[in-house]
DORO-600568 format. One record per atom (N, C-alpha, C, O): residue in one letter; chain; atom name; y negated, z, x negated. Coordinates in steps of 0.05 Angstrom, whole numbers. Layout:
<recs>
+------+------+------+--------+--------+--------+
: gumi : fiza : voti :      v :      w :      u :
+------+------+------+--------+--------+--------+
:    A :    A :   CA :      Y :      Z :      X :
...
+------+------+------+--------+--------+--------+
</recs>
This chain:
<recs>
+------+------+------+--------+--------+--------+
: gumi : fiza : voti :      v :      w :      u :
+------+------+------+--------+--------+--------+
:    M :    A :    N :    -83 :    204 :    -38 :
:    M :    A :   CA :    -67 :    181 :    -30 :
:    M :    A :    C :    -83 :    158 :    -20 :
:    M :    A :    O :    -79 :    135 :    -28 :
:    E :    A :    N :   -102 :    165 :     -2 :
:    E :    A :   CA :   -120 :    145 :     10 :
:    E :    A :    C :   -138 :    133 :    -12 :
:    E :    A :    O :   -143 :    109 :    -12 :
:    S :    A :    N :   -147 :    150 :    -30 :
:    S :    A :   CA :   -165 :    140 :    -51 :
:    S :    A :    C :   -150 :    120 :    -69 :
:    S :    A :    O :   -162 :    100 :    -78 :
:    L :    A :    N :   -125 :    126 :    -74 :
:    L :    A :   CA :   -109 :    108 :    -91 :
:    L :    A :    C :   -106 :     81 :    -76 :
:    L :    A :    O :   -108 :     60 :    -89 :
:    K :    A :    N :   -101 :     82 :    -50 :
:    K :    A :   CA :    -98 :     58 :    -35 :
:    K :    A :    C :   -125 :     42 :    -35 :
:    K :    A :    O :   -124 :     17 :    -37 :
:    Q :    A :    N :   -147 :     55 :    -32 :
:    Q :    A :   CA :   -172 :     42 :    -32 :
:    Q :    A :    C :   -177 :     30 :    -60 :
:    Q :    A :    O :   -188 :      8 :    -62 :
:    C :    A :    N :   -170 :     44 :    -80 :
:    C :    A :   CA :   -173 :     34 :   -107 :
:    C :    A :    C :   -158 :      7 :   -111 :
:    C :    A :    O :   -168 :    -12 :   -121 :
:    L :    A :    N :   -132 :      7 :   -102 :
:    L :    A :   CA :   -116 :    -17 :   -104 :
:    L :    A :    C :   -128 :    -40 :    -88 :
:    L :    A :    O :   -128 :    -63 :    -97 :
:    E :    A :    N :   -138 :    -33 :    -64 :
:    E :    A :   CA :   -150 :    -54 :    -48 :
:    E :    A :    C :   -174 :    -66 :    -60 :
:    E :    A :    O :   -179 :    -90 :    -59 :
:    H :    A :    N :   -190 :    -49 :    -72 :
:    H :    A :   CA :   -215 :    -58 :    -86 :
:    H :    A :    C :   -207 :    -76 :   -109 :
:    H :    A :    O :   -220 :    -97 :   -114 :
:    R :    A :    N :   -187 :    -68 :   -124 :
:    R :    A :   CA :   -177 :    -83 :   -147 :
:    R :    A :    C :   -167 :   -111 :   -138 :
:    R :    A :    O :   -173 :   -131 :   -151 :
:    A :    A :    N :   -153 :   -110 :   -116 :
:    A :    A :   CA :   -142 :   -135 :   -104 :
:    A :    A :    C :   -164 :   -154 :    -96 :
:    A :    A :    O :   -162 :   -178 :   -100 :
:    K :    A :    N :   -185 :   -143 :    -84 :
:    K :    A :   CA :   -207 :   -160 :    -75 :
:    K :    A :    C :   -223 :   -172 :    -99 :
:    K :    A :    O :   -233 :   -194 :    -97 :
:    S :    A :    N :   -224 :   -157 :   -121 :
:    S :    A :   CA :   -238 :   -167 :   -144 :
:    S :    A :    C :   -222 :   -188 :   -159 :
:    S :    A :    O :   -232 :   -204 :   -175 :
:    D :    A :    N :   -196 :   -190 :   -153 :
:    D :    A :   CA :   -180 :   -211 :   -165 :
:    D :    A :    C :   -165 :   -225 :   -142 :
:    D :    A :    O :   -142 :   -218 :   -135 :
:    L :    A :    N :   -178 :   -247 :   -131 :
:    L :    A :   CA :   -168 :   -259 :   -108 :
:    L :    A :    C :   -139 :   -271 :   -112 :
:    L :    A :    O :   -124 :   -275 :    -92 :
:    K :    A :    N :   -132 :   -277 :   -136 :
:    K :    A :   CA :   -105 :   -287 :   -142 :
:    K :    A :    C :    -84 :   -266 :   -135 :
:    K :    A :    O :    -63 :   -273 :   -125 :
:    S :    A :    N :    -91 :   -241 :   -141 :
:    S :    A :   CA :    -71 :   -220 :   -137 :
:    S :    A :    C :    -74 :   -207 :   -110 :
:    S :    A :    O :    -58 :   -189 :   -103 :
:    R :    A :    N :    -94 :   -215 :    -95 :
:    R :    A :   CA :    -99 :   -201 :    -69 :
:    R :    A :    C :    -75 :   -200 :    -50 :
:    R :    A :    O :    -68 :   -179 :    -39 :
:    S :    A :    N :    -62 :   -223 :    -46 :
:    S :    A :   CA :    -40 :   -224 :    -27 :
:    S :    A :    C :    -16 :   -206 :    -38 :
:    S :    A :    O :     -2 :   -194 :    -22 :
:    A :    A :    N :    -13 :   -206 :    -64 :
:    A :    A :   CA :      8 :   -190 :    -76 :
:    A :    A :    C :      3 :   -161 :    -72 :
:    A :    A :    O :     21 :   -145 :    -65 :
:    F :    A :    N :    -22 :   -153 :    -76 :
:    F :    A :   CA :    -30 :   -125 :    -73 :
:    F :    A :    C :    -27 :   -117 :    -43 :
:    F :    A :    O :    -17 :    -95 :    -37 :
:    E :    A :    N :    -35 :   -133 :    -25 :
:    E :    A :   CA :    -33 :   -128 :      3 :
:    E :    A :    C :     -4 :   -124 :     11 :
:    E :    A :    O :      3 :   -105 :     26 :
:    T :    A :    N :     13 :   -142 :      2 :
:    T :    A :   CA :     42 :   -140 :      8 :
:    T :    A :    C :     54 :   -114 :     -3 :
:    T :    A :    O :     69 :   -100 :     10 :
:    L :    A :    N :     45 :   -107 :    -29 :
:    L :    A :   CA :     54 :    -82 :    -40 :
:    L :    A :    C :     45 :    -59 :    -24 :
:    L :    A :    O :     61 :    -40 :    -20 :
:    L :    A :    N :     21 :    -58 :    -16 :
:    L :    A :   CA :     10 :    -36 :      1 :
:    L :    A :    C :     25 :    -33 :     27 :
:    L :    A :    O :     32 :    -11 :     35 :
:    E :    A :    N :     31 :    -56 :     40 :
:    E :    A :   CA :     46 :    -55 :     65 :
:    E :    A :    C :     74 :    -45 :     60 :
:    E :    A :    O :     85 :    -30 :     77 :
:    F :    A :    N :     86 :    -52 :     37 :
:    F :    A :   CA :    113 :    -43 :     30 :
:    F :    A :    C :    113 :    -13 :     26 :
:    F :    A :    O :    131 :      1 :     36 :
:    Y :    A :    N :     92 :     -2 :     12 :
:    Y :    A :   CA :     91 :     27 :      8 :
:    Y :    A :    C :     86 :     42 :     34 :
:    Y :    A :    O :     97 :     64 :     39 :
:    D :    A :    N :     70 :     30 :     52 :
:    D :    A :   CA :     65 :     42 :     78 :
:    D :    A :    C :     91 :     44 :     94 :
:    D :    A :    O :     97 :     63 :    108 :
:    L :    A :    N :    108 :     22 :     92 :
:    L :    A :   CA :    133 :     22 :    106 :
:    L :    A :    C :    153 :     44 :     95 :
:    L :    A :    O :    166 :     58 :    110 :
:    I :    A :    N :    153 :     46 :     69 :
:    I :    A :   CA :    170 :     66 :     56 :
:    I :    A :    C :    161 :     94 :     64 :
:    I :    A :    O :    178 :    111 :     70 :
:    A :    A :    N :    134 :     99 :     65 :
:    A :    A :   CA :    125 :    125 :     73 :
:    A :    A :    C :    132 :    132 :    101 :
:    A :    A :    O :    139 :    154 :    107 :
:    E :    A :    N :    130 :    112 :    119 :
:    E :    A :   CA :    138 :    115 :    147 :
:    E :    A :    C :    167 :    123 :    150 :
:    E :    A :    O :    174 :    141 :    165 :
:    V :    A :    N :    184 :    108 :    136 :
:    V :    A :   CA :    213 :    113 :    137 :
:    V :    A :    C :    219 :    140 :    126 :
:    V :    A :    O :    235 :    155 :    137 :
:    A :    A :    N :    207 :    147 :    103 :
:    A :    A :   CA :    212 :    174 :     91 :
:    A :    A :    C :    203 :    197 :    110 :
:    A :    A :    O :    216 :    217 :    112 :
:    F :    A :    N :    181 :    192 :    124 :
:    F :    A :   CA :    171 :    212 :    144 :
:    F :    A :    C :    191 :    215 :    167 :
:    F :    A :    O :    196 :    238 :    175 :
:    Q :    A :    N :    202 :    194 :    177 :
:    Q :    A :   CA :    222 :    195 :    199 :
:    Q :    A :    C :    247 :    209 :    189 :
:    Q :    A :    O :    258 :    225 :    204 :
:    I :    A :    N :    256 :    204 :    164 :
:    I :    A :   CA :    279 :    217 :    153 :
:    I :    A :    C :    274 :    247 :    150 :
:    I :    A :    O :    291 :    264 :    155 :
:    A :    A :    N :    249 :    254 :    141 :
:    A :    A :   CA :    242 :    282 :    138 :
:    A :    A :    C :    242 :    297 :    165 :
:    A :    A :    O :    248 :    321 :    166 :
:    L :    A :    N :    235 :    283 :    187 :
:    L :    A :   CA :    234 :    295 :    214 :
:    L :    A :    C :    263 :    298 :    225 :
:    L :    A :    O :    267 :    316 :    241 :
:    A :    A :    N :    282 :    281 :    216 :
:    A :    A :   CA :    308 :    280 :    228 :
:    A :    A :    C :    324 :    307 :    221 :
:    A :    A :    O :    347 :    310 :    229 :
+------+------+------+--------+--------+--------+
</recs>
């Protein structure tokens, strides 16, 4: 999972145009993962 995230971050940095979009997408996935984790604990 972490390696995939690092791969996407590297890709985003190599294409500055897409960087902000990739970062937003990564933050979105992090949020989903956190919510899913909280639901799993409930």
